[in-house]
PDB file of N, CA, C and O in Angstrom, chain B, residues numbered from 101:
ATOM      1  N   MET B 101     101.134  81.297  89.326  1.00  0.00           N
ATOM      2  CA  MET B 101     102.124  81.900  90.198  1.00  0.00           C
ATOM      3  C   MET B 101     101.545  83.171  90.833  1.00  0.00           C
ATOM      4  O   MET B 101     101.009  84.035  90.140  1.00  0.00           O
ATOM      5  N   ILE B 102     101.662  83.265  92.123  1.00  0.00           N
ATOM      6  CA  ILE B 102     101.132  84.419  92.856  1.00  0.00           C
ATOM      7  C   ILE B 102     102.182  85.526  92.876  1.00  0.00           C
ATOM      8  O   ILE B 102     103.372  85.271  93.059  1.00  0.00           O
ATOM      9  N   THR B 103     101.722  86.744  92.688  1.00  0.00           N
ATOM     10  CA  THR B 103     102.569  87.923  92.672  1.00  0.00           C
ATOM     11  C   THR B 103     101.974  88.963  93.622  1.00  0.00           C
ATOM     12  O   THR B 103     100.765  88.974  93.856  1.00  0.00           O
ATOM     13  N   ARG B 104     102.822  89.835  94.167  1.00  0.00           N
ATOM     14  CA  ARG B 104     102.345  90.925  95.019  1.00  0.00           C
ATOM     15  C   ARG B 104     102.631  92.255  94.328  1.00  0.00           C
ATOM     16  O   ARG B 104     103.716  92.480  93.791  1.00  0.00           O
ATOM     17  N   TYR B 105     101.639  93.115  94.357  1.00  0.00           N
ATOM     18  CA  TYR B 105     101.788  94.475  93.842  1.00  0.00           C
ATOM     19  C   TYR B 105     101.526  95.469  94.966  1.00  0.00           C
ATOM     20  O   TYR B 105     100.629  95.285  95.788  1.00  0.00           O
ATOM     21  N   THR B 106     102.323  96.512  94.980  1.00  0.00           N
ATOM     22  CA  THR B 106     102.058  97.668  95.827  1.00  0.00           C
ATOM     23  C   THR B 106     101.638  98.783  94.880  1.00  0.00           C
ATOM     24  O   THR B 106     102.358  99.114  93.938  1.00  0.00           O
ATOM     25  N   ILE B 107     100.469  99.357  95.138  1.00  0.00           N
ATOM     26  CA  ILE B 107      99.894 100.350  94.234  1.00  0.00           C
ATOM     27  C   ILE B 107      99.600 101.615  95.025  1.00  0.00           C
ATOM     28  O   ILE B 107      99.014 101.549  96.106  1.00  0.00           O
ATOM     29  N   ASN B 108      99.999 102.761  94.500  1.00  0.00           N
ATOM     30  CA  ASN B 108      99.668 104.044  95.109  1.00  0.00           C
ATOM     31  C   ASN B 108      98.886 104.841  94.076  1.00  0.00           C
ATOM     32  O   ASN B 108      99.334 105.026  92.944  1.00  0.00           O
ATOM     33  N   ILE B 109      97.711 105.311  94.481  1.00  0.00           N
ATOM     34  CA  ILE B 109      96.812 106.004  93.558  1.00  0.00           C
ATOM     35  C   ILE B 109      96.593 107.424  94.058  1.00  0.00           C
ATOM     36  O   ILE B 109      96.215 107.641  95.209  1.00  0.00           O
ATOM     37  N   LYS B 110      96.838 108.388  93.173  1.00  0.00           N
ATOM     38  CA  LYS B 110      96.678 109.800  93.521  1.00  0.00           C
ATOM     39  C   LYS B 110      95.581 110.427  92.684  1.00  0.00           C
ATOM     40  O   LYS B 110      95.273 109.968  91.584  1.00  0.00           O
ATOM     41  N   GLY B 111      94.999 111.480  93.226  1.00  0.00           N
ATOM     42  CA  GLY B 111      93.914 112.197  92.578  1.00  0.00           C
ATOM     43  C   GLY B 111      92.811 112.424  93.593  1.00  0.00           C
ATOM     44  O   GLY B 111      93.067 112.513  94.794  1.00  0.00           O
ATOM     45  N   LYS B 112      91.587 112.516  93.108  1.00  0.00           N
ATOM     46  CA  LYS B 112      90.443 112.619  94.017  1.00  0.00           C
ATOM     47  C   LYS B 112      90.026 111.183  94.349  1.00  0.00           C
ATOM     48  O   LYS B 112      89.145 110.608  93.709  1.00  0.00           O
ATOM     49  N   VAL B 113      90.687 110.621  95.370  1.00  0.00           N
ATOM     50  CA  VAL B 113      90.492 109.211  95.685  1.00  0.00           C
ATOM     51  C   VAL B 113      90.085 108.965  97.136  1.00  0.00           C
ATOM     52  O   VAL B 113      89.857 107.821  97.530  1.00  0.00           O
ATOM     53  N   GLN B 114      89.994 110.019  97.924  1.00  0.00           N
ATOM     54  CA  GLN B 114      89.471 109.879  99.278  1.00  0.00           C
ATOM     55  C   GLN B 114      88.123 110.582  99.346  1.00  0.00           C
ATOM     56  O   GLN B 114      87.927 111.636  98.741  1.00  0.00           O
ATOM     57  N   GLY B 115      87.196 109.985 100.092  1.00  0.00           N
ATOM     58  CA  GLY B 115      85.858 110.563 100.214  1.00  0.00           C
ATOM     59  C   GLY B 115      84.943 110.189  99.062  1.00  0.00           C
ATOM     60  O   GLY B 115      83.874 110.779  98.907  1.00  0.00           O
ATOM     61  N   VAL B 116      85.347 109.212  98.246  1.00  0.00           N
ATOM     62  CA  VAL B 116      84.539 108.774  97.094  1.00  0.00           C
ATOM     63  C   VAL B 116      84.321 107.252  97.113  1.00  0.00           C
ATOM     64  O   VAL B 116      84.049 106.644  96.078  1.00  0.00           O
ATOM     65  N   TYR B 117      84.442 106.649  98.303  1.00  0.00           N
ATOM     66  CA  TYR B 117      84.252 105.199  98.489  1.00  0.00           C
ATOM     67  C   TYR B 117      85.286 104.374  97.720  1.00  0.00           C
ATOM     68  O   TYR B 117      85.002 103.255  97.293  1.00  0.00           O
ATOM     69  N   PHE B 118      86.474 104.928  97.549  1.00  0.00           N
ATOM     70  CA  PHE B 118      87.510 104.204  96.815  1.00  0.00           C
ATOM     71  C   PHE B 118      87.898 102.916  97.534  1.00  0.00           C
ATOM     72  O   PHE B 118      88.002 101.860  96.911  1.00  0.00           O
ATOM     73  N   ARG B 119      88.111 103.005  98.848  1.00  0.00           N
ATOM     74  CA  ARG B 119      88.520 101.806  99.597  1.00  0.00           C
ATOM     75  C   ARG B 119      87.431 100.737  99.581  1.00  0.00           C
ATOM     76  O   ARG B 119      87.722  99.561  99.361  1.00  0.00           O
ATOM     77  N   ALA B 120      86.190 101.130  99.809  1.00  0.00           N
ATOM     78  CA  ALA B 120      85.084 100.163  99.810  1.00  0.00           C
ATOM     79  C   ALA B 120      84.922  99.524  98.429  1.00  0.00           C
ATOM     80  O   ALA B 120      84.678  98.322  98.320  1.00  0.00           O
ATOM     81  N   SER B 121      85.057 100.323  97.391  1.00  0.00           N
ATOM     82  CA  SER B 121      84.940  99.795  96.027  1.00  0.00           C
ATOM     83  C   SER B 121      86.111  98.873  95.699  1.00  0.00           C
ATOM     84  O   SER B 121      85.934  97.861  95.021  1.00  0.00           O
ATOM     85  N   THR B 122      87.309  99.221  96.179  1.00  0.00           N
ATOM     86  CA  THR B 122      88.481  98.368  95.976  1.00  0.00           C
ATOM     87  C   THR B 122      88.254  97.012  96.635  1.00  0.00           C
ATOM     88  O   THR B 122      88.569  95.974  96.054  1.00  0.00           O
ATOM     89  N   LEU B 123      87.710  97.023  97.841  1.00  0.00           N
ATOM     90  CA  LEU B 123      87.402  95.782  98.551  1.00  0.00           C
ATOM     91  C   LEU B 123      86.447  94.909  97.739  1.00  0.00           C
ATOM     92  O   LEU B 123      86.669  93.707  97.600  1.00  0.00           O
ATOM     93  N   GLU B 124      85.393  95.507  97.206  1.00  0.00           N
ATOM     94  CA  GLU B 124      84.408  94.750  96.407  1.00  0.00           C
ATOM     95  C   GLU B 124      85.061  94.126  95.167  1.00  0.00           C
ATOM     96  O   GLU B 124      84.853  92.948  94.875  1.00  0.00           O
ATOM     97  N   VAL B 125      85.844  94.919  94.449  1.00  0.00           N
ATOM     98  CA  VAL B 125      86.503  94.425  93.232  1.00  0.00           C
ATOM     99  C   VAL B 125      87.487  93.308  93.577  1.00  0.00           C
ATOM    100  O   VAL B 125      87.524  92.280  92.902  1.00  0.00           O
ATOM    101  N   ALA B 126      88.276  93.510  94.620  1.00  0.00           N
ATOM    102  CA  ALA B 126      89.264  92.503  95.020  1.00  0.00           C
ATOM    103  C   ALA B 126      88.576  91.199  95.429  1.00  0.00           C
ATOM    104  O   ALA B 126      89.046  90.115  95.083  1.00  0.00           O
ATOM    105  N   GLN B 127      87.475  91.298  96.158  1.00  0.00           N
ATOM    106  CA  GLN B 127      86.765  90.087  96.577  1.00  0.00           C
ATOM    107  C   GLN B 127      86.170  89.353  95.373  1.00  0.00           C
ATOM    108  O   GLN B 127      86.206  88.123  95.322  1.00  0.00           O
ATOM    109  N   LYS B 128      85.628  90.087  94.415  1.00  0.00           N
ATOM    110  CA  LYS B 128      85.085  89.453  93.203  1.00  0.00           C
ATOM    111  C   LYS B 128      86.165  88.709  92.429  1.00  0.00           C
ATOM    112  O   LYS B 128      85.900  87.666  91.831  1.00  0.00           O
ATOM    113  N   LEU B 129      87.387  89.247  92.441  1.00  0.00           N
ATOM    114  CA  LEU B 129      88.504  88.641  91.711  1.00  0.00           C
ATOM    115  C   LEU B 129      89.295  87.648  92.571  1.00  0.00           C
ATOM    116  O   LEU B 129      90.282  87.075  92.109  1.00  0.00           O
ATOM    117  N   ASP B 130      88.862  87.446  93.818  1.00  0.00           N
ATOM    118  CA  ASP B 130      89.517  86.537  94.760  1.00  0.00           C
ATOM    119  C   ASP B 130      90.970  86.929  95.011  1.00  0.00           C
ATOM    120  O   ASP B 130      91.858  86.078  95.047  1.00  0.00           O
ATOM    121  N   LEU B 131      91.198  88.230  95.185  1.00  0.00           N
ATOM    122  CA  LEU B 131      92.518  88.754  95.518  1.00  0.00           C
ATOM    123  C   LEU B 131      92.616  88.961  97.025  1.00  0.00           C
ATOM    124  O   LEU B 131      91.599  89.118  97.700  1.00  0.00           O
ATOM    125  N   HIS B 132      93.830  88.963  97.548  1.00  0.00           N
ATOM    126  CA  HIS B 132      94.056  89.152  98.975  1.00  0.00           C
ATOM    127  C   HIS B 132      94.978  90.339  99.176  1.00  0.00           C
ATOM    128  O   HIS B 132      95.877  90.578  98.370  1.00  0.00           O
ATOM    129  N   GLY B 133      94.754  91.094 100.267  1.00  0.00           N
ATOM    130  CA  GLY B 133      95.619  92.222 100.559  1.00  0.00           C
ATOM    131  C   GLY B 133      94.946  93.250 101.428  1.00  0.00           C
ATOM    132  O   GLY B 133      94.034  92.941 102.194  1.00  0.00           O
ATOM    133  N   ILE B 134      95.413  94.495 101.300  1.00  0.00           N
ATOM    134  CA  ILE B 134      94.876  95.601 102.087  1.00  0.00           C
ATOM    135  C   ILE B 134      94.766  96.858 101.228  1.00  0.00           C
ATOM    136  O   ILE B 134      95.459  97.007 100.222  1.00  0.00           O
ATOM    137  N   VAL B 135      93.881  97.753 101.649  1.00  0.00           N
ATOM    138  CA  VAL B 135      93.773  99.078 101.035  1.00  0.00           C
ATOM    139  C   VAL B 135      93.637 100.086 102.166  1.00  0.00           C
ATOM    140  O   VAL B 135      92.938  99.834 103.147  1.00  0.00           O
ATOM    141  N   LYS B 136      94.310 101.234 102.028  1.00  0.00           N
ATOM    142  CA  LYS B 136      94.237 102.240 103.087  1.00  0.00           C
ATOM    143  C   LYS B 136      94.430 103.640 102.521  1.00  0.00           C
ATOM    144  O   LYS B 136      95.056 103.824 101.477  1.00  0.00           O
ATOM    145  N   ASN B 137      93.879 104.623 103.229  1.00  0.00           N
ATOM    146  CA  ASN B 137      94.101 106.025 102.909  1.00  0.00           C
ATOM    147  C   ASN B 137      95.466 106.433 103.447  1.00  0.00           C
ATOM    148  O   ASN B 137      95.901 105.955 104.495  1.00  0.00           O
ATOM    149  N   GLU B 138      96.124 107.306 102.731  1.00  0.00           N
ATOM    150  CA  GLU B 138      97.408 107.849 103.168  1.00  0.00           C
ATOM    151  C   GLU B 138      97.228 109.308 103.579  1.00  0.00           C
ATOM    152  O   GLU B 138      96.328 109.984 103.082  1.00  0.00           O
ATOM    153  N   PRO B 139      98.083 109.803 104.490  1.00  0.00           N
ATOM    154  CA  PRO B 139      97.971 111.197 104.946  1.00  0.00           C
ATOM    155  C   PRO B 139      98.081 112.232 103.828  1.00  0.00           C
ATOM    156  O   PRO B 139      97.563 113.340 103.969  1.00  0.00           O
ATOM    157  N   ASP B 140      98.750 111.890 102.709  1.00  0.00           N
ATOM    158  CA  ASP B 140      98.923 112.842 101.607  1.00  0.00           C
ATOM    159  C   ASP B 140      97.703 112.901 100.677  1.00  0.00           C
ATOM    160  O   ASP B 140      97.726 113.607  99.669  1.00  0.00           O
ATOM    161  N   GLY B 141      96.626 112.149 101.020  1.00  0.00           N
ATOM    162  CA  GLY B 141      95.419 112.170 100.194  1.00  0.00           C
ATOM    163  C   GLY B 141      95.345 111.057  99.171  1.00  0.00           C
ATOM    164  O   GLY B 141      94.348 110.937  98.459  1.00  0.00           O
ATOM    165  N   SER B 142      96.383 110.242  99.084  1.00  0.00           N
ATOM    166  CA  SER B 142      96.379 109.127  98.144  1.00  0.00           C
ATOM    167  C   SER B 142      95.807 107.872  98.803  1.00  0.00           C
ATOM    168  O   SER B 142      95.511 107.862  99.998  1.00  0.00           O
ATOM    169  N   VAL B 143      95.658 106.828  98.011  1.00  0.00           N
ATOM    170  CA  VAL B 143      95.219 105.523  98.501  1.00  0.00           C
ATOM    171  C   VAL B 143      96.314 104.517  98.158  1.00  0.00           C
ATOM    172  O   VAL B 143      96.821 104.501  97.036  1.00  0.00           O
ATOM    173  N   SER B 144      96.676 103.678  99.131  1.00  0.00           N
ATOM    174  CA  SER B 144      97.676 102.628  98.917  1.00  0.00           C
ATOM    175  C   SER B 144      97.020 101.264  98.981  1.00  0.00           C
ATOM    176  O   SER B 144      96.135 101.017  99.800  1.00  0.00           O
ATOM    177  N   ILE B 145      97.472 100.384  98.102  1.00  0.00           N
ATOM    178  CA  ILE B 145      96.951  99.021  98.040  1.00  0.00           C
ATOM    179  C   ILE B 145      98.133  98.063  98.007  1.00  0.00           C
ATOM    180  O   ILE B 145      99.095  98.275  97.268  1.00  0.00           O
ATOM    181  N   GLU B 146      98.058  97.020  98.802  1.00  0.00           N
ATOM    182  CA  GLU B 146      98.969  95.881  98.674  1.00  0.00           C
ATOM    183  C   GLU B 146      98.077  94.716  98.314  1.00  0.00           C
ATOM    184  O   GLU B 146      97.124  94.418  99.034  1.00  0.00           O
ATOM    185  N   VAL B 147      98.370  94.049  97.205  1.00  0.00           N
ATOM    186  CA  VAL B 147      97.471  93.011  96.715  1.00  0.00           C
ATOM    187  C   VAL B 147      98.273  91.835  96.168  1.00  0.00           C
ATOM    188  O   VAL B 147      99.314  92.010  95.535  1.00  0.00           O
ATOM    189  N   GLU B 148      97.759  90.626  96.430  1.00  0.00           N
ATOM    190  CA  GLU B 148      98.399  89.409  95.951  1.00  0.00           C
ATOM    191  C   GLU B 148      97.405  88.584  95.145  1.00  0.00           C
ATOM    192  O   GLU B 148      96.235  88.464  95.507  1.00  0.00           O
ATOM    193  N   GLY B 149      97.893  88.019  94.048  1.00  0.00           N
ATOM    194  CA  GLY B 149      97.065  87.173  93.203  1.00  0.00           C
ATOM    195  C   GLY B 149      97.845  86.757  91.966  1.00  0.00           C
ATOM    196  O   GLY B 149      99.031  87.057  91.834  1.00  0.00           O
ATOM    197  N   THR B 150      97.166  86.064  91.066  1.00  0.00           N
ATOM    198  CA  THR B 150      97.801  85.639  89.824  1.00  0.00           C
ATOM    199  C   THR B 150      97.806  86.795  88.829  1.00  0.00           C
ATOM    200  O   THR B 150      97.070  87.768  88.994  1.00  0.00           O
ATOM    201  N   LYS B 151      98.634  86.682  87.804  1.00  0.00           N
ATOM    202  CA  LYS B 151      98.676  87.735  86.780  1.00  0.00           C
ATOM    203  C   LYS B 151      97.329  87.880  86.088  1.00  0.00           C
ATOM    204  O   LYS B 151      96.932  88.990  85.735  1.00  0.00           O
ATOM    205  N   ALA B 152      96.622  86.773  85.891  1.00  0.00           N
ATOM    206  CA  ALA B 152      95.299  86.831  85.262  1.00  0.00           C
ATOM    207  C   ALA B 152      94.332  87.639  86.123  1.00  0.00           C
ATOM    208  O   ALA B 152      93.582  88.466  85.605  1.00  0.00           O
ATOM    209  N   GLN B 153      94.345  87.405  87.420  1.00  0.00           N
ATOM    210  CA  GLN B 153      93.469  88.157  88.329  1.00  0.00           C
ATOM    211  C   GLN B 153      93.865  89.634  88.359  1.00  0.00           C
ATOM    212  O   GLN B 153      93.001  90.511  88.391  1.00  0.00           O
ATOM    213  N   MET B 154      95.147  89.902  88.348  1.00  0.00           N
ATOM    214  CA  MET B 154      95.652  91.266  88.477  1.00  0.00           C
ATOM    215  C   MET B 154      95.320  92.146  87.283  1.00  0.00           C
ATOM    216  O   MET B 154      95.152  93.355  87.440  1.00  0.00           O
ATOM    217  N   GLY B 155      95.223  91.570  86.101  1.00  0.00           N
ATOM    218  CA  GLY B 155      94.955  92.370  84.915  1.00  0.00           C
ATOM    219  C   GLY B 155      93.707  93.219  85.059  1.00  0.00           C
ATOM    220  O   GLY B 155      93.755  94.432  84.851  1.00  0.00           O
ATOM    221  N   ASP B 156      92.591  92.599  85.411  1.00  0.00           N
ATOM    222  CA  ASP B 156      91.340  93.335  85.582  1.00  0.00           C
ATOM    223  C   ASP B 156      91.422  94.310  86.753  1.00  0.00           C
ATOM    224  O   ASP B 156      90.888  95.417  86.683  1.00  0.00           O
ATOM    225  N   PHE B 157      92.086  93.902  87.817  1.00  0.00           N
ATOM    226  CA  PHE B 157      92.200  94.755  88.999  1.00  0.00           C
ATOM    227  C   PHE B 157      92.993  96.018  88.676  1.00  0.00           C
ATOM    228  O   PHE B 157      92.585  97.120  89.045  1.00  0.00           O
ATOM    229  N   LEU B 158      94.114  95.865  87.994  1.00  0.00           N
ATOM    230  CA  LEU B 158      94.943  97.025  87.663  1.00  0.00           C
ATOM    231  C   LEU B 158      94.217  97.971  86.712  1.00  0.00           C
ATOM    232  O   LEU B 158      94.352  99.189  86.826  1.00  0.00           O
ATOM    233  N   LYS B 159      93.452  97.422  85.782  1.00  0.00           N
ATOM    234  CA  LYS B 159      92.640  98.277  84.895  1.00  0.00           C
ATOM    235  C   LYS B 159      91.663  99.095  85.723  1.00  0.00           C
ATOM    236  O   LYS B 159      91.502 100.296  85.507  1.00  0.00           O
ATOM    237  N   TRP B 160      91.010  98.431  86.675  1.00  0.00           N
ATOM    238  CA  TRP B 160      90.040  99.125  87.522  1.00  0.00           C
ATOM    239  C   TRP B 160      90.719 100.230  88.329  1.00  0.00           C
ATOM    240  O   TRP B 160      90.152 101.311  88.483  1.00  0.00           O
ATOM    241  N   CYS B 161      91.922  99.979  88.845  1.00  0.00           N
ATOM    242  CA  CYS B 161      92.641 100.977  89.648  1.00  0.00           C
ATOM    243  C   CYS B 161      92.894 102.267  88.875  1.00  0.00           C
ATOM    244  O   CYS B 161      92.977 103.339  89.475  1.00  0.00           O
ATOM    245  N   HIS B 162      93.016 102.178  87.560  1.00  0.00           N
ATOM    246  CA  HIS B 162      93.262 103.373  86.752  1.00  0.00           C
ATOM    247  C   HIS B 162      92.017 104.233  86.575  1.00  0.00           C
ATOM    248  O   HIS B 162      92.127 105.389  86.166  1.00  0.00           O
ATOM    249  N   LYS B 163      90.838 103.699  86.873  1.00  0.00           N
ATOM    250  CA  LYS B 163      89.626 104.522  86.770  1.00  0.00           C
ATOM    251  C   LYS B 163      88.932 104.705  88.113  1.00  0.00           C
ATOM    252  O   LYS B 163      88.380 105.771  88.383  1.00  0.00           O
ATOM    253  N   GLY B 164      88.953 103.667  88.964  1.00  0.00           N
ATOM    254  CA  GLY B 164      88.334 103.756  90.285  1.00  0.00           C
ATOM    255  C   GLY B 164      86.815 103.797  90.215  1.00  0.00           C
ATOM    256  O   GLY B 164      86.226 103.599  89.152  1.00  0.00           O
ATOM    257  N   PRO B 165      86.190 104.055  91.350  1.00  0.00           N
ATOM    258  CA  PRO B 165      84.728 104.088  91.406  1.00  0.00           C
ATOM    259  C   PRO B 165      84.163 105.391  90.842  1.00  0.00           C
ATOM    260  O   PRO B 165      84.897 106.347  90.591  1.00  0.00           O
ATOM    261  N   LEU B 166      82.871 105.407  90.653  1.00  0.00           N
ATOM    262  CA  LEU B 166      82.179 106.616  90.222  1.00  0.00           C
ATOM    263  C   LEU B 166      82.477 107.738  91.215  1.00  0.00           C
ATOM    264  O   LEU B 166      82.369 107.536  92.425  1.00  0.00           O
ATOM    265  N   GLY B 167      82.844 108.897  90.725  1.00  0.00           N
ATOM    266  CA  GLY B 167      83.159 110.030  91.595  1.00  0.00           C
ATOM    267  C   GLY B 167      84.652 110.219  91.820  1.00  0.00           C
ATOM    268  O   GLY B 167      85.083 111.296  92.231  1.00  0.00           O
ATOM    269  N   ALA B 168      85.439 109.196  91.558  1.00  0.00           N
ATOM    270  CA  ALA B 168      86.894 109.314  91.702  1.00  0.00           C
ATOM    271  C   ALA B 168      87.493 109.967  90.463  1.00  0.00           C
ATOM    272  O   ALA B 168      86.955 109.854  89.361  1.00  0.00           O
ATOM    273  N   GLU B 169      88.602 110.643  90.661  1.00  0.00           N
ATOM    274  CA  GLU B 169      89.367 111.209  89.554  1.00  0.00           C
ATOM    275  C   GLU B 169      90.811 110.755  89.727  1.00  0.00           C
ATOM    276  O   GLU B 169      91.594 111.410  90.417  1.00  0.00           O
ATOM    277  N   VAL B 170      91.161 109.642  89.105  1.00  0.00           N
ATOM    278  CA  VAL B 170      92.504 109.081  89.221  1.00  0.00           C
ATOM    279  C   VAL B 170      93.445 109.861  88.317  1.00  0.00           C
ATOM    280  O   VAL B 170      93.228 109.948  87.108  1.00  0.00           O
ATOM    281  N   ARG B 171      94.494 110.430  88.910  1.00  0.00           N
ATOM    282  CA  ARG B 171      95.460 111.200  88.145  1.00  0.00           C
ATOM    283  C   ARG B 171      96.785 110.459  87.964  1.00  0.00           C
ATOM    284  O   ARG B 171      97.489 110.655  86.974  1.00  0.00           O
ATOM    285  N   GLU B 172      97.110 109.608  88.934  1.00  0.00           N
ATOM    286  CA  GLU B 172      98.403 108.908  88.854  1.00  0.00           C
ATOM    287  C   GLU B 172      98.287 107.561  89.553  1.00  0.00           C
ATOM    288  O   GLU B 172      97.720 107.459  90.641  1.00  0.00           O
ATOM    289  N   VAL B 173      98.830 106.530  88.915  1.00  0.00           N
ATOM    290  CA  VAL B 173      98.868 105.183  89.498  1.00  0.00           C
ATOM    291  C   VAL B 173     100.304 104.696  89.427  1.00  0.00           C
ATOM    292  O   VAL B 173     100.863 104.548  88.340  1.00  0.00           O
ATOM    293  N   LYS B 174     100.903 104.448  90.589  1.00  0.00           N
ATOM    294  CA  LYS B 174     102.273 103.927  90.657  1.00  0.00           C
ATOM    295  C   LYS B 174     102.179 102.471  91.110  1.00  0.00           C
ATOM    296  O   LYS B 174     101.622 102.174  92.167  1.00  0.00           O
ATOM    297  N   ILE B 175     102.726 101.576  90.303  1.00  0.00           N
ATOM    298  CA  ILE B 175     102.637 100.136  90.565  1.00  0.00           C
ATOM    299  C   ILE B 175     104.039  99.564  90.721  1.00  0.00           C
ATOM    300  O   ILE B 175     104.903  99.767  89.868  1.00  0.00           O
ATOM    301  N   THR B 176     104.253  98.849  91.818  1.00  0.00           N
ATOM    302  CA  THR B 176     105.519  98.161  92.061  1.00  0.00           C
ATOM    303  C   THR B 176     105.219  96.686  92.247  1.00  0.00           C
ATOM    304  O   THR B 176     104.373  96.321  93.063  1.00  0.00           O
ATOM    305  N   GLN B 177     105.905  95.838  91.496  1.00  0.00           N
ATOM    306  CA  GLN B 177     105.713  94.394  91.606  1.00  0.00           C
ATOM    307  C   GLN B 177     106.800  93.804  92.495  1.00  0.00           C
ATOM    308  O   GLN B 177     107.952  94.237  92.458  1.00  0.00           O
ATOM    309  N   SER B 178     106.420  92.814  93.292  1.00  0.00           N
ATOM    310  CA  SER B 178     107.382  92.171  94.186  1.00  0.00           C
ATOM    311  C   SER B 178     107.190  90.668  94.158  1.00  0.00           C
ATOM    312  O   SER B 178     106.068  90.179  94.027  1.00  0.00           O
ATOM    313  N   SER B 179     108.275  89.944  94.281  1.00  0.00           N
ATOM    314  CA  SER B 179     108.177  88.484  94.328  1.00  0.00           C
ATOM    315  C   SER B 179     108.045  87.985  95.763  1.00  0.00           C
ATOM    316  O   SER B 179     107.705  86.823  95.985  1.00  0.00           O
ATOM    317  N   SER B 180     108.313  88.855  96.741  1.00  0.00           N
ATOM    318  CA  SER B 180     108.161  88.437  98.137  1.00  0.00           C
ATOM    319  C   SER B 180     106.697  88.639  98.556  1.00  0.00           C
ATOM    320  O   SER B 180     106.154  89.738  98.454  1.00  0.00           O
ATOM    321  N   LEU B 181     106.083  87.567  99.023  1.00  0.00           N
ATOM    322  CA  LEU B 181     104.669  87.590  99.387  1.00  0.00           C
ATOM    323  C   LEU B 181     104.485  87.822 100.881  1.00  0.00           C
ATOM    324  O   LEU B 181     105.342  87.464 101.689  1.00  0.00           O
ATOM    325  N   LYS B 182     103.355  88.426 101.234  1.00  0.00           N
ATOM    326  CA  LYS B 182     102.977  88.583 102.639  1.00  0.00           C
ATOM    327  C   LYS B 182     101.928  87.545 103.032  1.00  0.00           C
ATOM    328  O   LYS B 182     101.571  87.421 104.203  1.00  0.00           O
ATOM    329  N   ASN B 183     101.442  86.807 102.044  1.00  0.00           N
ATOM    330  CA  ASN B 183     100.453  85.740 102.277  1.00  0.00           C
ATOM    331  C   ASN B 183      99.217  86.224 103.028  1.00  0.00           C
ATOM    332  O   ASN B 183      98.821  85.639 104.036  1.00  0.00           O
ATOM    333  N   PHE B 184      98.618  87.289 102.529  1.00  0.00           N
ATOM    334  CA  PHE B 184      97.368  87.793 103.092  1.00  0.00           C
ATOM    335  C   PHE B 184      96.302  86.690 103.012  1.00  0.00           C
ATOM    336  O   PHE B 184      96.269  85.927 102.047  1.00  0.00           O
ATOM    337  N   GLN B 185      95.440  86.611 104.020  1.00  0.00           N
ATOM    338  CA  GLN B 185      94.396  85.587 104.050  1.00  0.00           C
ATOM    339  C   GLN B 185      93.094  86.049 103.417  1.00  0.00           C
ATOM    340  O   GLN B 185      92.256  85.229 103.042  1.00  0.00           O
ATOM    341  N   ASP B 186      92.920  87.379 103.297  1.00  0.00           N
ATOM    342  CA  ASP B 186      91.703  87.960 102.720  1.00  0.00           C
ATOM    343  C   ASP B 186      92.037  89.363 102.240  1.00  0.00           C
ATOM    344  O   ASP B 186      93.209  89.730 102.155  1.00  0.00           O
ATOM    345  N   PHE B 187      91.019  90.142 101.928  1.00  0.00           N
ATOM    346  CA  PHE B 187      91.242  91.542 101.536  1.00  0.00           C
ATOM    347  C   PHE B 187      90.551  92.422 102.561  1.00  0.00           C
ATOM    348  O   PHE B 187      89.387  92.197 102.892  1.00  0.00           O
ATOM    349  N   ARG B 188      91.270  93.436 103.074  1.00  0.00           N
ATOM    350  CA  ARG B 188      90.724  94.278 104.137  1.00  0.00           C
ATOM    351  C   ARG B 188      90.983  95.761 103.904  1.00  0.00           C
ATOM    352  O   ARG B 188      91.952  96.158 103.258  1.00  0.00           O
ATOM    353  N   ILE B 189      90.087  96.552 104.451  1.00  0.00           N
ATOM    354  CA  ILE B 189      90.277  97.997 104.515  1.00  0.00           C
ATOM    355  C   ILE B 189      90.972  98.294 105.842  1.00  0.00           C
ATOM    356  O   ILE B 189      90.542  97.832 106.898  1.00  0.00           O
ATOM    357  N   ILE B 190      92.045  99.067 105.770  1.00  0.00           N
ATOM    358  CA  ILE B 190      92.786  99.451 106.983  1.00  0.00           C
ATOM    359  C   ILE B 190      92.438 100.893 107.326  1.00  0.00           C
ATOM    360  O   ILE B 190      92.944 101.432 108.310  1.00  0.00           O
TER     361      ILE B 190
END
């Protein structure tokens, strides 16, 4: 069963290749969605996949790439899908 998560990550997450690293991790796990920087300095992710795929992805979101300092991760689960065709940086 496919699920969609909206994730907002706060901390030192811009200027540390967070979006590029998120793209790499999502592609390895065959997840679909988007990642983007927010004006408040956070990073937002919308991602769709199975619960098995999401487990590793969500763990990664709590630490991020080398150089990131994740302070807060807010995760919202939704049953309504956007049916993303791939994973992209916005």
